[in-house]
N, CA, C and O atoms as CSV, one atom per row, in Angstrom:
chain,resi,resn,atom,element,x,y,z
A,1,GLU,N,N,0.805,-1.211,0.019
A,1,GLU,CA,C,0.000,-0.014,-0.080
A,1,GLU,C,C,0.816,1.283,-0.042
A,1,GLU,O,O,0.397,2.294,-0.606
A,2,THR,N,N,1.976,1.258,0.617
A,2,THR,CA,C,2.902,2.468,0.728
A,2,THR,C,C,3.536,2.730,-0.680
A,2,THR,O,O,3.875,3.859,-1.032
A,3,ILE,N,N,3.669,1.671,-1.424
A,3,ILE,CA,C,4.275,1.859,-2.822
A,3,ILE,C,C,3.206,2.417,-3.690
A,3,ILE,O,O,3.485,3.235,-4.566
A,4,ALA,N,N,1.946,1.991,-3.471
A,4,ALA,CA,C,0.828,2.466,-4.265
A,4,ALA,C,C,0.593,4.010,-3.926
A,4,ALA,O,O,0.347,4.824,-4.817
A,5,GLN,N,N,0.680,4.330,-2.679
A,5,GLN,CA,C,0.569,5.742,-2.277
A,5,GLN,C,C,1.710,6.565,-2.800
A,5,GLN,O,O,1.489,7.718,-3.170
A,6,GLY,N,N,2.873,6.069,-2.854
A,6,GLY,CA,C,3.962,6.760,-3.532
A,6,GLY,C,C,3.642,7.090,-4.985
A,6,GLY,O,O,3.796,8.218,-5.453
A,7,ILE,N,N,3.207,6.092,-5.640
A,7,ILE,CA,C,2.886,6.179,-7.177
A,7,ILE,C,C,1.687,7.302,-7.215
A,7,ILE,O,O,1.705,8.158,-8.099
A,8,ASP,N,N,0.744,7.274,-6.321
A,8,ASP,CA,C,-0.389,8.145,-6.258
A,8,ASP,C,C,0.136,9.615,-6.247
A,8,ASP,O,O,-0.369,10.503,-6.934
A,9,ARG,N,N,1.101,9.776,-5.480
A,9,ARG,CA,C,1.727,11.201,-5.290
A,9,ARG,C,C,2.490,11.592,-6.536
A,9,ARG,O,O,2.763,12.773,-6.751
A,10,ARG,N,N,2.832,10.634,-7.350
A,10,ARG,CA,C,3.639,10.940,-8.551
A,10,ARG,C,C,2.863,11.137,-9.804
A,10,ARG,O,O,3.450,11.443,-10.841
A,11,LEU,N,N,1.531,10.972,-9.763
A,11,LEU,CA,C,0.590,11.172,-10.894
A,11,LEU,C,C,-0.381,12.226,-10.601
A,11,LEU,O,O,-1.071,12.205,-9.581
A,12,VAL,N,N,-0.446,13.199,-11.534
A,12,VAL,CA,C,-1.329,14.312,-11.507
A,12,VAL,C,C,-2.722,13.865,-12.172
A,12,VAL,O,O,-2.779,13.191,-13.201
A,13,CYS,N,N,-3.779,14.301,-11.489
A,13,CYS,CA,C,-5.152,13.982,-12.029
A,13,CYS,C,C,-5.286,14.739,-13.313
A,13,CYS,O,O,-5.053,15.946,-13.365
A,14,PRO,N,N,-5.698,13.965,-14.450
A,14,PRO,CA,C,-5.969,14.856,-15.687
A,14,PRO,C,C,-7.096,15.903,-15.720
A,14,PRO,O,O,-7.126,16.896,-16.448
A,15,VAL,N,N,-8.058,15.510,-14.776
A,15,VAL,CA,C,-9.322,16.409,-14.730
A,15,VAL,C,C,-9.076,17.614,-13.939
A,15,VAL,O,O,-9.545,18.686,-14.320
A,16,CYS,N,N,-8.345,17.526,-12.815
A,16,CYS,CA,C,-7.961,18.704,-11.946
A,16,CYS,C,C,-6.575,18.842,-11.864
A,16,CYS,O,O,-5.969,18.298,-10.941
A,17,PRO,N,N,-5.886,19.627,-12.877
A,17,PRO,CA,C,-4.416,19.909,-12.794
A,17,PRO,C,C,-4.048,20.512,-11.526
A,17,PRO,O,O,-4.800,21.256,-10.896
A,18,GLY,N,N,-2.802,20.157,-11.138
A,18,GLY,CA,C,-2.342,20.740,-9.877
A,18,GLY,C,C,-2.592,19.804,-8.690
A,18,GLY,O,O,-1.957,19.970,-7.648
A,19,GLU,N,N,-3.496,18.826,-8.812
A,19,GLU,CA,C,-3.598,17.889,-7.717
A,19,GLU,C,C,-3.272,16.433,-8.220
A,19,GLU,O,O,-3.664,15.956,-9.284
A,20,THR,N,N,-2.469,15.792,-7.254
A,20,THR,CA,C,-2.219,14.539,-7.484
A,20,THR,C,C,-3.392,13.561,-7.314
A,20,THR,O,O,-4.410,13.909,-6.715
A,21,ILE,N,N,-3.251,12.402,-7.815
A,21,ILE,CA,C,-4.503,11.514,-7.657
A,21,ILE,C,C,-4.773,11.051,-6.292
A,21,ILE,O,O,-5.851,10.496,-6.076
A,22,ASP,N,N,-3.840,11.228,-5.249
A,22,ASP,CA,C,-4.041,10.887,-3.971
A,22,ASP,C,C,-4.855,12.105,-3.227
A,22,ASP,O,O,-5.489,11.935,-2.185
A,23,GLN,N,N,-4.750,13.275,-3.870
A,23,GLN,CA,C,-5.505,14.443,-3.371
A,23,GLN,C,C,-6.822,14.653,-3.945
A,23,GLN,O,O,-7.747,15.162,-3.312
A,24,SER,N,N,-6.904,14.245,-5.184
A,24,SER,CA,C,-8.163,14.562,-5.855
A,24,SER,C,C,-9.255,13.745,-5.533
A,24,SER,O,O,-9.053,12.571,-5.221
A,25,GLN,N,N,-10.595,14.299,-5.576
A,25,GLN,CA,C,-11.792,13.593,-5.149
A,25,GLN,C,C,-12.565,13.123,-6.262
A,25,GLN,O,O,-13.535,12.392,-6.062
A,26,VAL,N,N,-12.184,13.519,-7.561
A,26,VAL,CA,C,-13.007,13.174,-8.677
A,26,VAL,C,C,-12.883,11.621,-9.086
A,26,VAL,O,O,-11.854,11.014,-8.789
A,27,GLU,N,N,-13.897,11.004,-9.745
A,27,GLU,CA,C,-13.970,9.718,-10.007
A,27,GLU,C,C,-12.866,9.192,-10.797
A,27,GLU,O,O,-12.499,8.036,-10.588
A,28,LEU,N,N,-12.294,9.910,-11.682
A,28,LEU,CA,C,-11.190,9.453,-12.616
A,28,LEU,C,C,-10.011,9.241,-11.753
A,28,LEU,O,O,-9.332,8.244,-11.999
A,29,ALA,N,N,-9.638,10.052,-10.735
A,29,ALA,CA,C,-8.589,9.867,-9.895
A,29,ALA,C,C,-8.664,8.619,-9.035
A,29,ALA,O,O,-7.642,7.977,-8.792
A,30,LYS,N,N,-9.895,8.253,-8.553
A,30,LYS,CA,C,-10.184,7.113,-7.859
A,30,LYS,C,C,-10.029,5.903,-8.653
A,30,LYS,O,O,-9.591,4.872,-8.143
A,31,GLN,N,N,-10.390,5.983,-9.957
A,31,GLN,CA,C,-10.232,4.911,-10.912
A,31,GLN,C,C,-8.734,4.578,-11.227
A,31,GLN,O,O,-8.323,3.432,-11.409
A,32,MET,N,N,-7.953,5.726,-11.272
A,32,MET,CA,C,-6.448,5.605,-11.504
A,32,MET,C,C,-5.901,4.968,-10.248
A,32,MET,O,O,-5.037,4.104,-10.403
A,33,GLN,N,N,-6.284,5.275,-9.044
A,33,GLN,CA,C,-5.725,4.674,-7.869
A,33,GLN,C,C,-6.036,3.109,-7.991
A,33,GLN,O,O,-5.191,2.291,-7.627
A,34,VAL,N,N,-7.132,2.759,-8.454
A,34,VAL,CA,C,-7.547,1.317,-8.436
A,34,VAL,C,C,-6.647,0.654,-9.512
A,34,VAL,O,O,-6.206,-0.480,-9.325
A,35,ILE,N,N,-6.389,1.315,-10.570
A,35,ILE,CA,C,-5.616,0.688,-11.655
A,35,ILE,C,C,-4.130,0.477,-11.112
A,35,ILE,O,O,-3.483,-0.543,-11.349
A,36,VAL,N,N,-3.658,1.555,-10.357
A,36,VAL,CA,C,-2.211,1.461,-9.729
A,36,VAL,C,C,-2.153,0.188,-8.840
A,36,VAL,O,O,-1.182,-0.565,-8.906
A,37,ARG,N,N,-3.157,-0.036,-8.042
A,37,ARG,CA,C,-3.194,-1.150,-7.111
A,37,ARG,C,C,-3.296,-2.411,-7.881
A,37,ARG,O,O,-2.587,-3.352,-7.526
A,38,GLU,N,N,-4.095,-2.544,-8.896
A,38,GLU,CA,C,-4.286,-3.829,-9.664
A,38,GLU,C,C,-2.885,-4.115,-10.374
A,38,GLU,O,O,-2.414,-5.250,-10.297
A,39,LYS,N,N,-2.272,-3.198,-11.001
A,39,LYS,CA,C,-1.070,-3.350,-11.580
A,39,LYS,C,C,0.079,-3.783,-10.670
A,39,LYS,O,O,0.916,-4.597,-11.060
A,40,LEU,N,N,0.112,-3.250,-9.495
A,40,LEU,CA,C,1.153,-3.798,-8.510
A,40,LEU,C,C,0.785,-5.099,-8.055
A,40,LEU,O,O,1.701,-5.892,-7.839
A,41,ARG,N,N,-0.441,-5.472,-7.865
A,41,ARG,CA,C,-0.780,-6.893,-7.578
A,41,ARG,C,C,-0.328,-7.780,-8.599
A,41,ARG,O,O,0.141,-8.864,-8.253
A,42,THR,N,N,-0.408,-7.446,-9.931
A,42,THR,CA,C,0.006,-8.313,-10.929
A,42,THR,C,C,1.548,-8.355,-11.127
A,42,THR,O,O,2.070,-9.150,-11.909
A,43,GLY,N,N,2.220,-7.501,-10.415
A,43,GLY,CA,C,3.735,-7.578,-10.224
A,43,GLY,C,C,4.456,-6.574,-11.236
A,43,GLY,O,O,5.629,-6.739,-11.571
A,44,GLU,N,N,3.727,-5.607,-11.660
A,44,GLU,CA,C,4.301,-4.482,-12.499
A,44,GLU,C,C,5.217,-3.590,-11.621
A,44,GLU,O,O,4.923,-3.354,-10.449
A,45,SER,N,N,6.259,-3.133,-12.173
A,45,SER,CA,C,7.067,-2.036,-11.373
A,45,SER,C,C,6.543,-0.736,-11.455
A,45,SER,O,O,5.682,-0.414,-12.274
A,46,GLU,N,N,7.084,0.082,-10.555
A,46,GLU,CA,C,6.442,1.556,-10.485
A,46,GLU,C,C,6.849,2.186,-11.779
A,46,GLU,O,O,6.072,3.043,-12.200
A,47,GLU,N,N,7.902,1.933,-12.485
A,47,GLU,CA,C,8.232,2.569,-13.850
A,47,GLU,C,C,7.252,2.166,-14.862
A,47,GLU,O,O,6.758,2.973,-15.650
A,48,ASP,N,N,6.960,0.867,-14.838
A,48,ASP,CA,C,5.978,0.340,-15.810
A,48,ASP,C,C,4.585,0.899,-15.680
A,48,ASP,O,O,3.862,1.155,-16.642
A,49,ILE,N,N,4.241,1.081,-14.307
A,49,ILE,CA,C,2.909,1.722,-14.179
A,49,ILE,C,C,2.936,3.232,-14.578
A,49,ILE,O,O,2.001,3.704,-15.226
A,50,LEU,N,N,3.977,3.973,-14.205
A,50,LEU,CA,C,4.150,5.287,-14.697
A,50,LEU,C,C,4.099,5.534,-16.157
A,50,LEU,O,O,3.494,6.458,-16.702
A,51,LYS,N,N,4.876,4.506,-16.794
A,51,LYS,CA,C,4.945,4.573,-18.191
A,51,LYS,C,C,3.486,4.269,-18.953
A,51,LYS,O,O,3.112,4.846,-19.974
A,52,PHE,N,N,2.829,3.351,-18.310
A,52,PHE,CA,C,1.359,3.100,-18.694
A,52,PHE,C,C,0.558,4.474,-18.685
A,52,PHE,O,O,-0.052,4.824,-19.696
A,53,PHE,N,N,0.566,5.170,-17.649
A,53,PHE,CA,C,-0.251,6.342,-17.514
A,53,PHE,C,C,0.347,7.411,-18.561
A,53,PHE,O,O,-0.408,8.127,-19.218
A,54,VAL,N,N,1.664,7.471,-18.671
A,54,VAL,CA,C,2.135,8.522,-19.772
A,54,VAL,C,C,1.750,8.211,-20.999
A,54,VAL,O,O,1.432,9.112,-21.774
A,55,GLU,N,N,1.717,6.928,-21.364
A,55,GLU,CA,C,1.294,6.571,-22.815
A,55,GLU,C,C,-0.214,6.884,-22.887
A,55,GLU,O,O,-0.696,7.236,-23.964
A,56,ARG,N,N,-0.926,6.778,-21.856
A,56,ARG,CA,C,-2.434,6.939,-21.996
A,56,ARG,C,C,-2.673,8.460,-21.906
A,56,ARG,O,O,-3.371,8.943,-22.796
A,57,TYR,N,N,-2.215,9.233,-21.005
A,57,TYR,CA,C,-2.519,10.643,-20.708
A,57,TYR,C,C,-1.404,11.617,-21.188
A,57,TYR,O,O,-1.625,12.828,-21.179
A,58,GLY,N,N,-0.243,11.128,-21.596
A,58,GLY,CA,C,0.828,12.085,-21.948
A,58,GLY,C,C,1.649,12.417,-20.695
A,58,GLY,O,O,1.243,12.159,-19.562
A,59,GLU,N,N,2.857,13.019,-20.964
A,59,GLU,CA,C,3.761,13.285,-19.880
A,59,GLU,C,C,3.270,14.311,-18.885
A,59,GLU,O,O,3.918,14.452,-17.848
A,60,SER,N,N,2.173,15.052,-19.100
A,60,SER,CA,C,1.634,16.022,-18.214
A,60,SER,C,C,1.120,15.350,-16.988
A,60,SER,O,O,0.986,15.962,-15.928
A,61,VAL,N,N,0.803,13.957,-17.148
A,61,VAL,CA,C,0.213,13.174,-15.989
A,61,VAL,C,C,1.294,12.988,-14.843
A,61,VAL,O,O,0.941,12.634,-13.718
A,62,LEU,N,N,2.625,13.238,-15.161
A,62,LEU,CA,C,3.599,13.023,-14.132
A,62,LEU,C,C,3.688,14.378,-13.246
A,62,LEU,O,O,3.784,15.487,-13.771
A,63,ALA,N,N,3.653,14.194,-12.017
A,63,ALA,CA,C,3.673,15.344,-11.012
A,63,ALA,C,C,5.100,15.970,-11.244
A,63,ALA,O,O,5.168,17.195,-11.144
A,64,ALA,N,N,6.174,15.317,-11.522
A,64,ALA,CA,C,7.529,15.856,-11.704
A,64,ALA,C,C,7.826,15.391,-13.171
A,64,ALA,O,O,7.593,14.258,-13.592
A,65,PRO,N,N,8.399,16.470,-13.926
A,65,PRO,CA,C,8.774,16.175,-15.339
A,65,PRO,C,C,9.948,15.139,-15.346
A,65,PRO,O,O,10.676,15.024,-14.360
A,66,SER,N,N,10.098,14.471,-16.352
A,66,SER,CA,C,11.197,13.628,-16.561
A,66,SER,C,C,12.516,14.364,-16.715
A,66,SER,O,O,12.518,15.495,-17.201
A,67,LYS,N,N,13.528,13.833,-16.361
A,67,LYS,CA,C,14.799,14.495,-16.459
A,67,LYS,C,C,15.533,14.340,-17.668
A,67,LYS,O,O,16.750,14.157,-17.651
A,68,GLN,N,N,14.839,14.405,-18.761
A,68,GLN,CA,C,15.425,14.258,-20.137
A,68,GLN,C,C,14.999,15.335,-21.147
A,68,GLN,O,O,13.944,15.942,-20.963
A,69,GLY,N,N,15.738,15.577,-22.146
A,69,GLY,CA,C,15.408,16.457,-23.174
A,69,GLY,C,C,15.217,17.918,-22.715
A,69,GLY,O,O,16.022,18.516,-22.000
A,70,PHE,N,N,14.065,18.430,-23.202
A,70,PHE,CA,C,13.751,19.886,-22.795
A,70,PHE,C,C,13.410,19.909,-21.398
A,70,PHE,O,O,13.699,20.944,-20.797
A,71,ASN,N,N,12.843,18.961,-20.744
A,71,ASN,CA,C,12.468,18.938,-19.352
A,71,ASN,C,C,13.598,19.049,-18.342
A,71,ASN,O,O,13.396,19.369,-17.171
A,72,LEU,N,N,14.844,18.761,-18.863
A,72,LEU,CA,C,16.031,18.942,-18.114
A,72,LEU,C,C,16.232,20.351,-17.794
A,72,LEU,O,O,16.776,20.624,-16.724
A,73,ILE,N,N,15.868,21.267,-18.576
A,73,ILE,CA,C,15.888,22.834,-18.292
A,73,ILE,C,C,15.126,23.063,-17.020
A,73,ILE,O,O,15.561,23.862,-16.191
A,74,VAL,N,N,14.004,22.398,-16.822
A,74,VAL,CA,C,13.137,22.664,-15.700
A,74,VAL,C,C,13.753,22.262,-14.454
A,74,VAL,O,O,13.460,22.798,-13.386
A,75,TRP,N,N,14.620,21.309,-14.568
A,75,TRP,CA,C,15.410,20.848,-13.297
A,75,TRP,C,C,16.621,21.640,-13.114
A,75,TRP,O,O,16.997,21.843,-11.959
A,76,LEU,N,N,17.315,22.138,-14.143
A,76,LEU,CA,C,18.561,22.852,-14.013
A,76,LEU,C,C,18.304,24.292,-13.890
A,76,LEU,O,O,19.133,24.921,-13.232
A,77,PHE,N,N,17.373,24.899,-14.366
A,77,PHE,CA,C,17.172,26.454,-14.410
A,77,PHE,C,C,17.082,26.961,-12.908
A,77,PHE,O,O,17.797,27.914,-12.598
A,78,PRO,N,N,16.355,26.458,-12.072
A,78,PRO,CA,C,16.023,27.106,-10.896
A,78,PRO,C,C,17.383,27.235,-9.867
A,78,PRO,O,O,17.582,28.215,-9.149
A,79,PRO,N,N,18.216,26.120,-9.940
A,79,PRO,CA,C,19.562,26.254,-9.084
A,79,PRO,C,C,20.464,27.293,-9.801
A,79,PRO,O,O,21.078,28.126,-9.134
A,80,PHE,N,N,20.550,27.254,-11.128
A,80,PHE,CA,C,21.365,28.227,-11.811
A,80,PHE,C,C,20.822,29.574,-11.617
A,80,PHE,O,O,21.651,30.457,-11.398
A,81,ALA,N,N,19.574,29.898,-11.657
A,81,ALA,CA,C,19.085,31.202,-11.484
A,81,ALA,C,C,19.301,31.651,-10.043
A,81,ALA,O,O,19.621,32.822,-9.839
A,82,ALA,N,N,19.149,30.804,-9.038
A,82,ALA,CA,C,19.550,31.190,-7.629
A,82,ALA,C,C,20.843,31.553,-7.518
A,82,ALA,O,O,21.135,32.559,-6.871
A,83,ILE,N,N,21.797,30.786,-8.132
A,83,ILE,CA,C,23.160,31.224,-8.022
A,83,ILE,C,C,23.502,32.454,-8.590
A,83,ILE,O,O,24.250,33.234,-8.001
A,84,ILE,N,N,22.966,32.719,-9.797
A,84,ILE,CA,C,23.224,33.992,-10.528
A,84,ILE,C,C,22.653,35.091,-9.618
A,84,ILE,O,O,23.358,36.070,-9.372
A,85,PHE,N,N,21.417,34.987,-9.106
A,85,PHE,CA,C,20.764,35.998,-8.215
A,85,PHE,C,C,21.738,36.242,-6.974
A,85,PHE,O,O,22.053,37.391,-6.663
A,86,LEU,N,N,22.176,35.206,-6.323
A,86,LEU,CA,C,23.001,35.471,-5.179
A,86,LEU,C,C,24.291,36.245,-5.589
A,86,LEU,O,O,24.706,37.177,-4.900
A,87,LEU,N,N,24.923,35.830,-6.746
A,87,LEU,CA,C,26.149,36.500,-7.160
A,87,LEU,C,C,25.900,38.057,-7.442
A,87,LEU,O,O,26.711,38.909,-7.081
A,88,VAL,N,N,24.769,38.343,-8.084
A,88,VAL,CA,C,24.382,39.731,-8.386
A,88,VAL,C,C,24.205,40.500,-7.052
A,88,VAL,O,O,24.630,41.645,-6.896
A,89,LEU,N,N,23.569,39.814,-6.129
A,89,LEU,CA,C,23.138,40.474,-4.836
A,89,LEU,C,C,24.429,40.621,-4.009
A,89,LEU,O,O,24.488,41.560,-3.215
A,90,ILE,N,N,25.394,39.834,-4.119
A,90,ILE,CA,C,26.625,40.003,-3.455
A,90,ILE,C,C,27.399,41.166,-4.046
A,90,ILE,O,O,27.992,41.954,-3.309
A,91,ILE,N,N,27.402,41.285,-5.396
A,91,ILE,CA,C,28.125,42.427,-6.033
A,91,ILE,C,C,27.443,43.671,-5.677
A,91,ILE,O,O,28.121,44.645,-5.350
A,92,VAL,N,N,26.164,43.732,-5.711
A,92,VAL,CA,C,25.398,44.941,-5.362
A,92,VAL,C,C,25.712,45.432,-3.922
A,92,VAL,O,O,26.038,46.594,-3.681
A,93,ILE,N,N,25.586,44.433,-2.959
A,93,ILE,CA,C,25.975,44.683,-1.638
A,93,ILE,C,C,27.348,45.371,-1.406
A,93,ILE,O,O,27.521,46.392,-0.740
A,94,ARG,N,N,28.302,44.650,-2.062
A,94,ARG,CA,C,29.783,45.085,-2.010
A,94,ARG,C,C,29.863,46.544,-2.617
A,94,ARG,O,O,30.534,47.418,-2.067
A,95,ASP,N,N,29.165,46.756,-3.746
A,95,ASP,CA,C,29.284,48.021,-4.427
A,95,ASP,C,C,28.622,49.096,-3.574
A,95,ASP,O,O,29.108,50.226,-3.631
A,96,LEU,N,N,27.638,48.889,-2.843
A,96,LEU,CA,C,27.062,49.930,-2.024
A,96,LEU,C,C,28.032,50.446,-0.883
A,96,LEU,O,O,27.990,51.579,-0.402
A,97,GLY,N,N,28.907,49.443,-0.525
A,97,GLY,CA,C,29.768,49.796,0.601
A,97,GLY,C,C,30.950,50.533,0.177
A,97,GLY,O,O,31.634,51.110,1.023
A,98,THR,N,N,31.260,50.567,-1.103
A,98,THR,CA,C,32.528,51.321,-1.589
A,98,THR,C,C,32.212,52.785,-1.742
A,98,THR,O,O,31.099,53.125,-2.144
A,99,LYS,N,N,33.148,53.672,-1.436
A,99,LYS,CA,C,32.989,55.109,-1.593
A,99,LYS,C,C,33.670,55.486,-2.900
A,99,LYS,O,O,34.743,54.991,-3.246
A,100,ARG,N,N,32.997,56.389,-3.612
A,100,ARG,CA,C,33.520,56.995,-4.814
A,100,ARG,C,C,33.821,58.399,-4.665
A,100,ARG,O,O,33.299,59.090,-3.789
A,101,PRO,N,N,34.695,58.851,-5.547
A,101,PRO,CA,C,34.980,60.283,-5.565
A,101,PRO,C,C,33.580,61.060,-5.972
A,101,PRO,O,O,32.716,60.495,-6.642
A,102,LYS,N,N,33.455,62.348,-5.518
A,102,LYS,CA,C,32.274,63.104,-5.658
A,102,LYS,C,C,31.850,63.224,-7.110
A,102,LYS,O,O,30.652,63.352,-7.361
A,103,GLY,N,N,32.694,63.193,-8.024
A,103,GLY,CA,C,32.461,63.468,-9.454
A,103,GLY,C,C,31.806,62.249,-10.051
A,103,GLY,O,O,31.102,62.429,-11.044
A,104,GLN,N,N,31.950,61.040,-9.575
A,104,GLN,CA,C,31.377,59.880,-10.197
A,104,GLN,C,C,29.980,59.468,-9.549
A,104,GLN,O,O,29.782,59.479,-8.334
A,105,PHE,N,N,29.122,59.138,-10.417
A,105,PHE,CA,C,27.815,58.607,-10.035
A,105,PHE,C,C,27.230,59.272,-8.843
A,105,PHE,O,O,27.954,59.584,-7.898
A,106,GLY,N,N,25.980,59.499,-8.845
A,106,GLY,CA,C,25.355,60.075,-7.668
A,106,GLY,C,C,25.315,61.537,-7.757
A,106,GLY,O,O,25.623,62.137,-8.787
A,107,ARG,N,N,24.939,62.107,-6.683
A,107,ARG,CA,C,24.857,63.601,-6.562
A,107,ARG,C,C,26.148,64.228,-6.102
A,107,ARG,O,O,26.887,63.697,-5.273
A,108,ASN,N,N,26.388,65.427,-6.705
A,108,ASN,CA,C,27.565,66.153,-6.383
A,108,ASN,C,C,27.141,67.610,-6.129
A,108,ASN,O,O,26.740,68.331,-7.043
A,109,LYS,N,N,27.243,68.006,-4.877
A,109,LYS,CA,C,26.620,69.241,-4.397
A,109,LYS,C,C,27.496,70.408,-4.880
A,109,LYS,O,O,27.004,71.535,-4.926
A,110,GLU,N,N,28.748,70.196,-5.235
A,110,GLU,CA,C,29.607,71.288,-5.733
A,110,GLU,C,C,29.327,71.626,-7.131
A,110,GLU,O,O,29.655,72.739,-7.542
A,111,ARG,N,N,28.723,70.734,-7.947
A,111,ARG,CA,C,28.481,70.934,-9.407
A,111,ARG,C,C,27.282,71.883,-9.586
A,111,ARG,O,O,26.194,71.612,-9.080
A,112,THR,N,N,27.486,72.978,-10.296
A,112,THR,CA,C,26.490,73.966,-10.451
A,112,THR,C,C,26.673,74.594,-11.915
A,112,THR,O,O,27.779,74.537,-12.451
A,113,LEU,N,N,25.683,75.139,-12.498
A,113,LEU,CA,C,25.814,75.632,-13.763
A,113,LEU,C,C,26.466,77.115,-13.750
A,113,LEU,O,O,26.139,77.928,-12.886
A,114,PRO,N,N,27.271,77.372,-14.616
A,114,PRO,CA,C,27.777,78.854,-14.693
A,114,PRO,C,C,26.632,79.814,-14.681
A,114,PRO,O,O,25.552,79.504,-15.185
A,115,VAL,N,N,26.841,80.965,-14.121
A,115,VAL,CA,C,25.795,82.016,-14.000
A,115,VAL,C,C,25.260,82.246,-15.470
A,115,VAL,O,O,24.058,82.323,-15.725
A,116,GLU,N,N,26.277,82.349,-16.426
A,116,GLU,CA,C,25.935,82.856,-17.907
A,116,GLU,C,C,24.925,81.904,-18.466
A,116,GLU,O,O,23.998,82.344,-19.146
A,117,LYS,N,N,25.051,80.609,-18.217
A,117,LYS,CA,C,24.131,79.608,-18.746
A,117,LYS,C,C,22.783,79.652,-18.072
A,117,LYS,O,O,21.761,79.465,-18.731
A,118,LEU,N,N,22.751,79.904,-16.732
A,118,LEU,CA,C,21.567,79.908,-15.926
A,118,LEU,C,C,20.727,81.287,-16.491
A,118,LEU,O,O,19.502,81.315,-16.611
A,119,ASP,N,N,21.485,82.231,-16.757
A,119,ASP,CA,C,20.792,83.457,-17.166
A,119,ASP,C,C,20.085,83.131,-18.518
A,119,ASP,O,O,18.904,83.457,-18.638
A,120,ASN,N,N,20.676,82.563,-19.454
A,120,ASN,CA,C,20.044,82.177,-20.717
A,120,ASN,C,C,18.808,81.401,-20.491
A,120,ASN,O,O,17.779,81.661,-21.115
A,121,TYR,N,N,18.886,80.383,-19.550
A,121,TYR,CA,C,17.699,79.561,-19.344
A,121,TYR,C,C,16.582,80.506,-18.686
A,121,TYR,O,O,15.405,80.383,-19.022
A,122,LEU,N,N,16.944,81.345,-17.845
A,122,LEU,CA,C,15.871,82.115,-17.221
A,122,LEU,C,C,15.233,83.186,-18.202
A,122,LEU,O,O,14.079,83.579,-18.027
A,123,LEU,N,N,16.051,83.655,-19.271
A,123,LEU,CA,C,15.481,84.498,-20.274
A,123,LEU,C,C,14.506,83.834,-21.122
A,123,LEU,O,O,13.474,84.389,-21.498
A,124,MET,N,N,14.904,82.397,-21.486
A,124,MET,CA,C,13.988,81.537,-22.298
A,124,MET,C,C,12.653,81.305,-21.434
A,124,MET,O,O,11.570,81.289,-22.019
A,125,VAL,N,N,12.721,81.146,-20.199
A,125,VAL,CA,C,11.481,80.892,-19.376
A,125,VAL,C,C,10.655,82.162,-19.388
A,125,VAL,O,O,9.443,82.079,-19.588
A,126,ASP,N,N,11.222,83.300,-19.191
A,126,ASP,CA,C,10.588,84.529,-19.154
A,126,ASP,C,C,9.904,84.894,-20.560
A,126,ASP,O,O,8.856,85.539,-20.599
A,127,GLU,N,N,10.541,84.455,-21.675
A,127,GLU,CA,C,9.944,84.829,-22.941
A,127,GLU,C,C,8.707,83.731,-23.220
A,127,GLU,O,O,7.685,84.072,-23.815
A,128,GLU,N,N,8.905,82.486,-22.762
A,128,GLU,CA,C,7.766,81.620,-22.826
A,128,GLU,C,C,6.623,82.050,-22.007
A,128,GLU,O,O,5.480,81.937,-22.449
A,129,LEU,N,N,6.854,82.527,-20.863
A,129,LEU,CA,C,5.737,82.999,-19.894
A,129,LEU,C,C,5.061,84.258,-20.339
A,129,LEU,O,O,3.886,84.533,-20.096
A,130,ALA,N,N,5.986,85.072,-21.077
A,130,ALA,CA,C,5.322,86.371,-21.547
A,130,ALA,C,C,4.347,86.207,-22.644
A,130,ALA,O,O,3.499,87.062,-22.900
A,131,GLY,N,N,4.494,84.978,-23.354
A,131,GLY,CA,C,3.527,84.862,-24.534
A,131,GLY,C,C,2.278,84.229,-24.153
A,131,GLY,O,O,1.421,84.003,-25.008
A,132,ARG,N,N,2.087,83.881,-22.753
A,132,ARG,CA,C,0.821,83.186,-22.233
A,132,ARG,C,C,0.105,83.950,-21.251
A,132,ARG,O,O,0.746,84.520,-20.368
A,133,LYS,N,N,-1.133,84.030,-21.296
A,133,LYS,CA,C,-1.902,84.613,-20.290
A,133,LYS,C,C,-2.864,83.631,-19.732
A,133,LYS,O,O,-3.476,82.871,-20.483
A,134,GLY,N,N,-3.026,83.613,-18.415
A,134,GLY,CA,C,-3.917,82.683,-17.824
A,134,GLY,C,C,-3.560,81.277,-17.813
A,134,GLY,O,O,-2.461,80.893,-18.215
A,135,ILE,N,N,-4.511,80.450,-17.338
A,135,ILE,CA,C,-4.119,79.066,-17.354
A,135,ILE,C,C,-4.180,78.476,-18.691
A,135,ILE,O,O,-3.308,77.684,-19.047
A,136,PHE,N,N,-5.151,78.807,-19.455
A,136,PHE,CA,C,-5.424,78.266,-20.808
A,136,PHE,C,C,-4.852,78.933,-21.994
A,136,PHE,O,O,-5.302,78.761,-23.127
A,137,GLY,N,N,-3.823,79.720,-21.706
A,137,GLY,CA,C,-3.210,80.524,-22.788
A,137,GLY,C,C,-3.791,81.819,-23.118
A,137,GLY,O,O,-4.290,82.466,-22.198
A,138,LYS,N,N,-3.797,82.274,-24.268
A,138,LYS,CA,C,-4.246,83.710,-24.657
A,138,LYS,C,C,-5.723,83.840,-24.575
A,138,LYS,O,O,-6.264,84.912,-24.849
């Protein structure tokens, strides 16, 4: 019975995706559980039983994808993504701790525009505002 329960946890119910046949309450899941137990009584191995259901319902019936072909990416991507994320996080944290000269990145309180350039901008603003009256223009 423990072997059968283990197989039940490895098969997803085709009617209610996201639930294994040991969790599902639909009739099809109960029928699949009966088939698992019958096949175990006749001496079939776990792999043979899983293969039977894959042939009948497709690979989506497996709770965990096989570790072959394209499905191998599903198994390998999460650890690699976690490693890359941690490396980036470490680099960012280290970078936050380093001090830079005031001229590089970030705000520099000493940096201002020359008065001549500032006067030009103020004249342009005055000209723009002189052409308008009220909120909606002329």
